[in-house]
C-alpha positions in Angstrom: -4.5 -0.3 -19.6 -2.2 1.9 -21.6 1.4 3.1 -20.0 -0.1 6.6 -19.4 -3.3 5.0 -18.0 -1.3 3.3 -15.5 0.9 6.4 -14.7 -2.4 8.3 -14.1 -4.0 5.6 -11.8 -0.5 5.5 -9.6 -0.2 9.3 -9.4 -3.8 9.3 -7.9 -3.1 6.4 -5.5 0.2 8.0 -4.3 -2.0 11.2 -3.6 -4.8 9.5 -2.1 -2.1 7.5 0.0 -0.6 10.6 1.1 -3.8 12.5 2.1 -5.3 9.4 3.8 -2.2 9.2 6.1 -1.9 12.8 6.8 -5.7 13.6 7.1 -7.6 10.2 7.3 -10.0 8.5 4.8 -12.8 10.4 6.1 -10.8 13.9 6.0 -10.0 13.6 2.6 -11.8 14.6 -0.5 -11.8 13.2 -3.9 -11.1 17.0 -5.1 -8.0 17.0 -3.0 -6.8 13.6 -4.4 -7.0 14.9 -7.8 -5.6 18.3 -7.2 -2.6 16.6 -5.6 -2.2 14.0 -8.6 -2.6 16.9 -11.2 -5.4 15.2 -12.8 -9.0 15.9 -13.4 -11.9 14.6 -11.3 -13.1 12.8 -14.4 -9.8 10.8 -14.4 -10.4 9.9 -11.2 -13.7 8.4 -11.8 -12.4 6.9 -15.0 -10.2 4.5 -13.0 -11.7 4.4 -9.4 -15.7 4.3 -9.1 -15.1 5.8 -5.6 -12.9 7.1 -2.7 -13.6 3.6 -0.8 -12.2 1.8 -4.0 -9.0 3.8 -3.6 -8.7 2.8 -0.2 -9.3 -0.9 -1.0 -6.5 -1.0 -3.7 -3.9 0.8 -1.3 -4.6 -1.7 1.8 -4.5 -4.7 -0.6 -1.3 -3.7 -2.3 -0.1 -3.2 1.4 -1.4 -6.4 2.7 -0.3 -8.5 -0.3 3.2 -7.5 0.1 3.2 -8.1 3.7 1.3 -11.6 3.4 4.2 -12.8 1.2 6.9 -12.0 3.7 4.5 -13.3 6.6 5.1 -16.7 5.0 8.3 -16.8 6.3 7.6 -19.4 9.1 6.6 -22.0 6.3 9.8 -21.7 4.6 11.8 -21.8 8.1 10.5 -25.5 8.1 12.5 -26.4 5.0 15.8 -25.0 6.3 18.6 -26.7 7.9 19.2 -25.8 11.7 22.3 -23.5 11.0 20.4 -21.5 8.1 17.5 -20.4 10.4 18.9 -17.3 12.4 20.4 -16.0 9.2 16.8 -16.5 7.3 15.0 -15.1 10.1 17.1 -12.1 10.4 16.7 -11.2 6.7 12.7 -11.7 6.9 12.5 -9.5 9.6 14.4 -6.7 7.7 12.3 -7.4 5.0 9.1 -6.6 7.0 10.6 -3.7 8.3 11.9 -2.3 4.9 8.6 -2.9 3.8 7.1 -0.5 6.4 9.9 2.1 5.9 9.4 2.1 2.2 5.7 2.4 2.4 5.2 4.4 5.5 2.1 6.1 4.2 0.5 3.0 2.9 1.6 1.2 6.2 -0.1 3.9 8.3 -3.2 3.8 6.1 -3.3 -0.3 6.0 -2.9 -0.5 9.8 -5.6 2.5 10.3 -8.1 0.4 8.2 -7.1 -2.8 10.2 -7.7 -1.1 13.5 -11.2 0.0 12.6 
């Protein structure tokens, strides 16, 4: 995919993420996503076959980052006792930062996980 194509796809994901967080998945139309992203509806379908696929990519990206951070428990076993406290604090800060930096994505992913 070209750089321009990646930029367009990211615009669509960002717009969908914002709208899903504000209005919910069911309350958001593809026409609203493309309008917010500043692209055509044809561009949307070039990158995503459906609104469901956008939701899937948003939640998978969030879950992927969260899973990478949640593997901290296995890493603790490799540490010396004196290093566990600092490692645990850093790991928790990273999880909280993920939620803060990706508030809309977190809201969407948590809503999907709840249902």
